[in-house]
C-alpha positions in Angstrom: 46.5 -53.2 -19.0 46.0 -51.3 -22.1 48.8 -51.3 -24.9 50.3 -48.6 -27.0 52.3 -49.2 -30.0 54.9 -46.3 -31.0 56.6 -46.6 -34.5 58.7 -43.6 -35.3 61.5 -42.4 -37.8 63.7 -39.6 -36.4 66.8 -38.4 -38.3 67.9 -35.9 -35.9 66.4 -37.0 -32.6 63.8 -34.3 -32.2 60.8 -36.2 -33.3 61.8 -39.2 -30.8 62.1 -36.4 -28.2 58.6 -35.2 -28.9 57.1 -38.6 -29.0 59.1 -39.6 -25.5 57.5 -36.7 -23.7 54.0 -37.6 -24.9 54.2 -41.2 -24.3 56.1 -41.0 -20.8 53.5 -39.0 -19.3 50.5 -41.4 -20.3 48.8 -43.4 -17.5 50.9 -46.2 -15.8 47.7 -48.3 -16.9 49.1 -48.2 -20.5 52.2 -50.1 -21.4 54.2 -48.4 -24.3 55.9 -50.6 -26.9 58.6 -48.6 -28.9 59.9 -49.3 -32.3 62.1 -47.2 -34.5 62.2 -47.6 -38.5 65.7 -48.5 -39.8 66.4 -47.7 -43.4 68.8 -49.6 -45.4 71.3 -48.1 -45.7 70.4 -45.3 -43.4 70.4 -41.7 -44.3 73.0 -39.4 -43.0 72.8 -36.9 -40.3 74.1 -34.2 -40.8 73.2 -34.4 -44.4 75.6 -33.7 -46.8 74.5 -31.6 -49.7 74.3 -34.4 -52.4 72.3 -36.6 -50.1 69.9 -34.0 -49.1 68.8 -32.9 -52.5 69.1 -36.4 -54.0 66.4 -37.6 -51.4 63.8 -35.2 -53.0 62.5 -37.1 -56.2 61.8 -40.3 -54.0 60.5 -38.3 -50.9 57.8 -36.4 -53.1 56.7 -39.4 -55.3 56.4 -41.6 -52.2 58.9 -44.3 -53.7 59.8 -46.6 -50.7 63.4 -47.7 -49.9 64.3 -50.9 -48.0 63.9 -50.8 -44.2 64.4 -53.6 -41.4 61.4 -55.3 -40.6 60.2 -54.1 -37.2 60.4 -57.0 -34.5 56.6 -56.2 -33.4 54.7 -58.7 -31.5 51.5 -58.9 -33.5 49.8 -61.2 -30.9 49.3 -58.3 -28.8 45.9 -56.3 -29.2 47.1 -52.8 -29.5 44.7 -50.1 -28.2 46.4 -47.3 -30.1 49.1 -46.9 -32.6 51.3 -43.7 -32.5 53.2 -43.0 -35.7 55.8 -40.1 -35.5 57.4 -38.9 -38.6 59.6 -35.8 -39.9 58.7 -33.9 -43.2 61.2 -34.1 -46.3 60.2 -31.8 -49.1 56.7 -31.2 -48.1 56.2 -35.0 -48.0 56.5 -37.6 -45.3 60.3 -38.9 -44.7 61.0 -41.8 -47.1 61.6 -44.3 -44.0 58.1 -43.6 -42.9 56.6 -44.0 -46.5 58.6 -47.3 -46.7 56.9 -48.7 -43.5 53.5 -47.6 -44.4 53.6 -49.1 -47.7 55.0 -52.6 -46.7 52.7 -55.5 -45.8 53.9 -55.5 -42.3 52.0 -52.1 -41.8 48.8 -53.4 -43.4 48.9 -56.2 -40.9 49.7 -54.1 -37.8 47.4 -50.9 -38.6 44.3 -53.1 -39.9 41.2 -51.9 -38.0 43.3 -50.2 -35.3 43.1 -46.3 -34.1 46.1 -44.4 -35.3 47.5 -41.1 -33.7 50.0 -39.3 -35.9 52.9 -36.8 -34.4 54.8 -34.6 -36.7 57.9 -32.5 -36.0 58.2 -30.1 -39.0 59.8 -26.7 -39.9 56.3 -25.2 -40.5 54.9 -26.9 -43.5 53.3 -30.5 -42.8 49.7 -30.4 -44.2 50.4 -31.9 -47.6 52.6 -34.7 -46.1 49.8 -35.6 -43.6 47.4 -35.8 -46.7 49.7 -38.4 -47.8 49.9 -40.1 -44.5 46.1 -40.1 -44.2 45.7 -42.1 -47.6 48.4 -44.5 -46.5 46.4 -45.1 -43.0 43.4 -45.7 -45.0 44.9 -47.9 -47.6 46.2 -50.0 -44.5 42.7 -50.0 -43.1 43.7 -48.2 -40.1 41.5 -45.4 -38.6 43.2 -41.8 -38.1 42.1 -40.6 -34.7 44.3 -37.8 -33.9 47.0 -35.6 -35.0 49.8 -33.5 -33.1 52.0 -31.3 -35.1 54.8 -29.2 -33.7 56.6 -26.5 -35.5 59.2 -24.1 -35.6 57.7 -20.8 -34.5 60.0 -18.3 -36.0 59.6 -16.4 -39.0 59.4 -18.4 -42.4 62.7 -17.0 -43.8 64.4 -17.2 -40.4 63.5 -20.7 -39.9 65.0 -21.8 -43.6 68.4 -20.6 -42.5 68.5 -22.0 -39.3 67.3 -25.4 -40.4 69.8 -25.8 -43.3 72.5 -24.9 -40.7 71.3 -27.5 -38.4 70.9 -30.2 -41.2 74.0 -29.6 -42.8 76.3 -29.1 -39.6 74.4 -31.3 -37.2 74.7 -28.4 -34.6 71.4 -27.4 -32.8 72.8 -23.9 -31.7 72.6 -20.4 -32.5 74.1 -19.9 -36.4 76.5 -17.0 -36.1 75.5 -16.3 -32.6 72.7 -14.0 -33.7 69.8 -16.5 -35.4 67.7 -18.3 -32.7 68.2 -22.1 -32.2 67.0 -24.1 -35.1 64.0 -26.3 -35.0 61.2 -26.9 -32.5 61.6 -25.0 -29.2 62.9 -26.8 -26.1 59.8 -25.4 -24.3 57.3 -26.8 -26.8 59.0 -30.0 -26.8 58.6 -30.2 -23.2 54.9 -28.7 -22.9 53.7 -31.4 -25.5 53.1 -33.6 -22.3 50.0 -31.6 -21.6 48.3 -33.7 -24.4 49.2 -36.8 -22.6 46.2 -37.0 -20.0 43.6 -36.5 -22.9 45.4 -39.4 -24.9 45.3 -41.4 -21.8 41.6 -41.2 -21.1 40.9 -42.1 -24.8 43.0 -45.4 -24.7 41.8 -46.3 -21.1 38.1 -45.8 -22.1 38.6 -47.0 -25.8 36.9 -43.8 -26.9 38.4 -41.9 -29.6 35.4 -40.1 -31.3 36.4 -36.8 -30.0 40.1 -37.2 -29.3 41.3 -34.9 -32.4 38.8 -32.0 -31.3 40.2 -32.2 -27.8 43.8 -32.1 -29.0 42.9 -29.2 -31.3 41.4 -27.3 -28.2 45.0 -27.9 -26.4 46.6 -26.3 -29.7 48.0 -29.5 -30.6 48.4 -28.1 -34.2 49.0 -25.0 -35.3 48.5 -23.5 -39.0 49.5 -20.2 -40.6 47.2 -19.4 -43.5 49.6 -17.9 -46.0 52.1 -20.7 -45.2 49.6 -23.3 -46.0 48.7 -21.7 -49.3 52.3 -21.5 -50.2 52.8 -25.1 -49.2 49.9 -26.1 -51.5 51.2 -24.5 -54.5 55.0 -25.7 -53.6 53.8 -29.3 -53.5 52.3 -29.2 -57.0 55.5 -27.9 -58.4 57.5 -30.1 -56.3 55.8 -33.2 -58.3 56.5 -31.7 -61.5 60.3 -31.3 -60.4 60.4 -34.7 -59.2 59.0 -36.5 -61.9 61.4 -34.5 -64.3 64.4 -35.5 -62.2 63.3 -39.1 -62.3 63.5 -39.3 -65.9 67.3 -39.4 -65.1 67.3 -42.4 -63.1 66.8 -43.3 -59.3 69.1 -42.4 -56.3 72.1 -44.1 -57.5 72.2 -42.4 -60.9 74.7 -39.7 -61.5 72.9 -38.6 -64.7 70.3 -36.6 -62.4 72.7 -34.3 -60.8 72.4 -31.4 -63.0 68.6 -31.6 -62.7 68.9 -31.7 -58.9 71.2 -28.5 -59.1 68.6 -26.6 -61.1 65.8 -27.5 -58.5 68.2 -26.4 -55.6 68.5 -23.2 -57.3 64.8 -22.9 -58.0 63.8 -23.8 -54.4 66.1 -21.2 -52.7 64.6 -18.3 -55.3 61.2 -19.3 -54.4 61.6 -19.3 -50.9 63.6 -16.1 -50.5 61.9 -14.1 -53.4 58.6 -15.5 -54.4 57.3 -16.6 -51.0 57.2 -12.9 -49.4 55.3 -11.8 -52.5 53.0 -14.5 -52.3 52.4 -14.0 -48.5 51.3 -10.4 -49.3 49.1 -11.2 -52.2 47.4 -13.9 -50.0 46.5 -11.3 -47.2 45.4 -8.7 -49.6 42.9 -11.3 -51.0 42.1 -12.5 -47.3 38.8 -10.7 -47.1 37.4 -12.1 -50.2 38.4 -15.6 -49.5 37.9 -15.7 -45.9 35.2 -18.4 -45.7 36.9 -20.7 -48.1 40.2 -20.4 -46.2 38.5 -21.1 -43.0 37.0 -24.2 -44.3 40.3 -25.5 -45.7 42.1 -24.6 -42.6 39.3 -26.8 -40.3 40.0 -29.5 -42.7 43.6 -29.7 -42.7 43.3 -29.8 -38.8 41.2 -32.8 -39.0 41.5 -36.4 -39.5 38.9 -37.0 -42.3 40.4 -37.6 -45.9 38.6 -36.0 -48.7 38.6 -39.2 -50.7 36.6 -41.1 -48.0 
């Protein structure tokens, strides 16, 4: 019997649905061990406006919070570890960062193959770069990545995700917008990846797992969105440091700076990003080869620093 350890954090439940559809369709020769990360205190869902913006600085700066230790049987020699996580402010959600930076993660991931599973709106590559680093620091080996996204137009998905995150309702906003988040069809169809993963686990062969997952469209990248995300991450780091100068999550002194950031972000999304996308595609022919190399790297499991 092979053993797969699954560690997830899902605020809305969407990520758990994705991971479940993958793992429930693995071979019956594989035993699945599920563990969910529980923050102390937990983050609310739906979000309040204050709690949502207040999570930004710590998310971007990768500052861990308290979590309940996972009751994992470390005597089992796990054949694969699956880590599922959502994206917060172009960064891994705080609870998954908190786990990967704790001593328990270093013990569990050491010398183990790791498969990451992401549920995102449409921007995940900068968060995955941080995850790669943390897995590497735990002496784990990233062997594959699956990233499901909302496939609707960027500005439409911004409106629908805000509605869902703030209301907790995954229905059509105003009756005219599409349902928010990753489509039910995509969440269901992710099970087509299970046989490839099963084969790697049973044969203890992960050398080409990521390439096989990519061939099955396990990840999807939109070039101009990636470009916007890269620039956005740099600005988020500047803003997060600026806000943190007024204290941590409990400090009311940073409220004004958070308000400034919220106005800045909405302006960038609805005014700057469409212009940036247009400029990006105008320069596409000149930068084609460089863009192609960059997208290939982001789809992969290699870490540049290695």
